[in-house]
C-alpha positions as CSV (number, residue, x, y, z in Angstrom):
1,M,-11.6,-103.5,38.4
2,G,-11.7,-99.9,39.6
3,R,-10.0,-99.0,42.8
4,P,-11.9,-97.8,45.9
5,A,-12.9,-94.1,45.9
6,L,-10.1,-93.1,48.3
7,V,-7.5,-95.0,46.3
8,C,-8.5,-93.7,42.9
9,S,-7.5,-90.2,41.7
10,P,-5.3,-89.1,44.6
11,K,-5.1,-85.6,43.2
12,A,-8.9,-85.3,43.2
13,V,-9.2,-86.2,46.9
14,Q,-6.3,-84.0,47.8
15,N,-7.9,-81.0,46.0
16,W,-11.1,-81.7,47.8
17,G,-9.3,-81.5,51.1
18,M,-7.6,-78.2,50.1
19,T,-10.9,-76.6,49.2
20,M,-12.3,-77.2,52.7
21,G,-12.8,-74.1,55.0
22,L,-11.1,-73.9,58.4
23,V,-14.3,-74.9,60.3
24,E,-15.0,-77.9,58.0
25,L,-11.4,-79.0,58.3
26,C,-11.5,-78.8,62.1
27,I,-14.7,-80.9,62.2
28,A,-13.4,-83.4,59.7
29,I,-10.2,-83.9,61.8
30,F,-12.1,-84.2,65.0
31,V,-14.6,-86.7,63.8
32,L,-11.9,-88.9,62.3
33,L,-9.7,-88.7,65.4
34,V,-12.5,-89.4,67.9
35,T,-13.7,-92.5,66.0
36,P,-12.9,-95.6,68.0
37,G,-9.8,-97.3,66.6
38,P,-6.6,-99.1,67.7
39,T,-4.9,-96.0,69.1
40,N,-8.0,-94.8,71.0
41,T,-8.5,-98.3,72.4
42,L,-5.0,-98.3,73.8
43,L,-5.5,-94.8,75.3
44,L,-8.7,-96.1,76.9
45,I,-6.9,-99.1,78.4
46,G,-3.9,-96.9,79.4
47,G,-6.3,-94.5,81.3
48,S,-7.9,-97.5,83.1
49,E,-4.5,-98.9,84.1
50,R,-2.5,-95.8,84.9
51,G,-5.1,-93.2,85.8
52,L,-5.5,-89.9,83.9
53,V,-2.3,-88.1,84.9
54,R,0.0,-91.0,84.0
55,A,-2.0,-91.9,80.9
56,L,-1.4,-88.3,79.5
57,R,2.2,-89.2,79.2
58,L,1.2,-91.5,76.3
59,I,0.0,-88.6,74.2
60,P,3.4,-87.5,72.9
61,S,3.9,-91.0,71.5
62,E,0.6,-90.8,69.6
63,I,1.6,-87.4,68.2
64,A,5.0,-88.7,67.2
65,G,3.5,-91.7,65.5
66,Y,1.0,-89.7,63.5
67,L,3.5,-87.0,62.4
68,S,6.0,-89.7,61.4
69,T,3.4,-90.9,58.8
70,V,1.4,-87.7,58.1
71,L,4.2,-85.3,57.3
72,P,5.8,-87.4,54.6
73,L,2.4,-88.1,53.1
74,A,1.4,-84.5,53.1
75,L,4.6,-83.4,51.4
76,A,5.1,-86.2,48.9
77,G,2.4,-88.8,49.4
78,N,0.6,-88.6,46.0
79,A,3.8,-89.0,44.1
80,L,4.7,-92.0,46.3
81,L,1.4,-93.6,45.8
82,D,1.5,-93.1,42.0
83,S,4.8,-95.0,41.9
84,L,3.7,-97.6,44.4
85,P,0.0,-98.3,43.9
86,G,-0.1,-101.2,46.3
87,L,1.2,-99.2,49.2
88,R,-2.3,-98.5,50.8
89,A,-3.1,-102.2,50.7
90,A,0.2,-103.1,52.2
91,V,-0.2,-100.5,55.1
92,A,-3.7,-101.9,55.8
93,L,-2.5,-105.5,55.9
94,V,0.5,-104.7,58.1
95,A,-1.7,-102.6,60.4
96,G,-4.2,-105.5,60.6
97,V,-1.6,-108.0,61.6
98,W,-0.2,-105.6,64.2
99,V,-3.6,-104.9,65.8
100,A,-4.2,-108.7,65.9
101,Y,-1.0,-109.1,67.8
102,L,-2.1,-106.4,70.3
103,A,-5.4,-108.2,70.7
104,V,-3.7,-111.5,71.5
105,K,-1.3,-109.8,73.9
106,L,-4.1,-108.2,75.8
107,W,-6.2,-111.4,75.9
108,R,-3.3,-113.5,77.2
109,L,-2.3,-111.3,80.1
110,P,-2.1,-113.3,83.3
111,V,-4.8,-112.9,85.9
112,Q,-2.2,-112.1,88.5
113,G,-0.7,-108.6,88.3
114,L,-3.3,-107.2,86.0
115,R,-3.0,-103.8,87.7
116,Q,0.4,-103.4,86.0
117,A,0.4,-101.3,82.8
118,S,0.2,-103.2,79.6
119,V,0.1,-100.1,77.3
120,T,3.4,-98.4,76.8
121,G,4.5,-95.3,74.9
122,R,6.3,-97.6,72.4
123,T,3.1,-99.6,71.7
124,V,1.1,-96.4,71.2
125,F,3.7,-95.0,68.8
126,T,3.9,-98.1,66.7
127,T,0.1,-98.6,66.6
128,T,-0.4,-94.9,65.6
129,L,2.4,-95.1,63.0
130,L,0.4,-97.9,61.3
131,N,-3.0,-96.4,61.8
132,P,-4.8,-96.2,58.5
133,K,-6.4,-92.9,59.6
134,A,-3.0,-91.3,58.9
135,L,-3.5,-92.0,55.2
136,I,-6.6,-89.8,55.2
137,F,-4.9,-87.1,57.3
138,G,-1.8,-87.1,55.2
139,L,-3.3,-87.4,51.7
140,V,-6.7,-85.7,52.0
141,L,-7.3,-83.4,54.9
142,L,-3.9,-81.7,55.7
143,P,-2.0,-81.2,52.5
144,D,-2.1,-77.5,51.5
145,P,1.0,-75.7,50.2
146,D,-0.2,-72.4,51.6
147,H,-1.5,-73.6,55.0
148,L,0.3,-76.8,55.8
149,A,1.9,-75.5,59.0
150,L,-1.5,-74.2,60.3
151,N,-3.2,-77.5,59.4
152,I,-0.5,-79.5,61.2
153,G,-0.9,-77.2,64.2
154,I,-4.7,-77.7,64.3
155,F,-4.1,-81.5,63.9
156,V,-1.7,-81.7,66.8
157,A,-4.0,-79.6,69.0
158,Q,-7.0,-81.8,68.3
159,I,-4.9,-84.9,69.0
160,L,-4.2,-83.5,72.5
161,V,-7.9,-82.9,73.2
162,V,-9.2,-86.2,71.8
163,A,-6.4,-88.4,73.3
164,A,-7.0,-86.7,76.7
165,G,-10.7,-87.5,76.4
166,W,-10.1,-91.2,75.7
167,A,-7.6,-91.4,78.5
168,A,-10.1,-89.7,80.9
169,L,-12.8,-92.1,79.9
170,G,-10.5,-95.0,80.6
171,A,-9.6,-93.5,84.0
172,V,-13.3,-93.3,84.9
173,I,-13.8,-96.9,83.9
174,G,-10.7,-98.0,85.7
175,H,-11.8,-96.2,88.9
176,G,-15.0,-98.3,88.9
177,A,-13.4,-101.5,87.8
178,K,-13.6,-103.0,91.3
179,G,-17.0,-104.4,92.2
180,Q,-18.8,-104.0,95.5
181,Q,-17.2,-107.1,96.9
182,G,-13.7,-106.2,95.7
183,R,-13.9,-108.1,92.4
184,D,-11.4,-106.8,89.9
185,W,-13.1,-106.1,86.6
186,M,-9.9,-105.2,84.8
187,P,-9.5,-108.6,83.1
188,L,-13.0,-108.3,81.6
189,L,-12.3,-104.7,80.4
190,R,-9.0,-105.8,78.8
191,R,-10.6,-108.8,77.1
192,A,-13.5,-106.6,75.8
193,A,-10.8,-104.3,74.3
194,A,-9.1,-107.4,72.8
195,V,-12.3,-108.5,71.1
196,W,-12.8,-105.0,69.7
197,L,-9.2,-105.0,68.4
198,V,-9.8,-108.3,66.7
199,F,-12.8,-106.7,64.9
200,I,-10.6,-103.8,63.8
201,S,-7.8,-106.2,62.7
202,V,-10.2,-108.3,60.5
203,T,-11.6,-105.1,59.0
204,L,-8.1,-103.8,58.1
205,I,-7.0,-107.1,56.6
206,L,-10.1,-107.4,54.5
207,R,-9.7,-103.8,53.4
208,G,-6.1,-104.4,52.4
209,I,-7.0,-107.6,50.5
210,G,-9.8,-105.7,48.7
211,A,-7.5,-102.8,47.7
212,A,-4.7,-105.1,46.5
């Protein structure tokens, strides 16, 4: 059986990324970053729990998580994947299991004390470190021997913008999370996020199995 398009011919997809113009690169990075995923879900919940200002403190953890994966991939990812062809499948499976754990953790939070923050910098870092989006950033969009530093700079700048946007959206939702009679809607918001994380987890696990 042939491998999926992103898995086959790593040099071809890397060359495709290197031929993109600056505007196309910025658009591609933004679209991929803004797509709802496990990290964005955590920032949304973080904003609803902490408010915008405190949720912004989670962004350095996201940047650190992405760079911990993206930089090694951008520098030596293709050689690594050539020698370990099952690495993508393994990353997807591990990420799927981790996201499932996050979903269960969110779902099982007690009703009492739900205004306490459940999303921490460590959780955001680990989730981002395992985020499959990092494979696309590190192997396709960012590698370029002549402009790697510029590409990384653009990447980090867009993380700041997108993460702040998700945190702000969460803060708006959290501000309105109490109903007219004082009912706290935070449990419902967290459980909705848990259901979405389950969907992401199943998708990642199936993707990992399919790529194995």
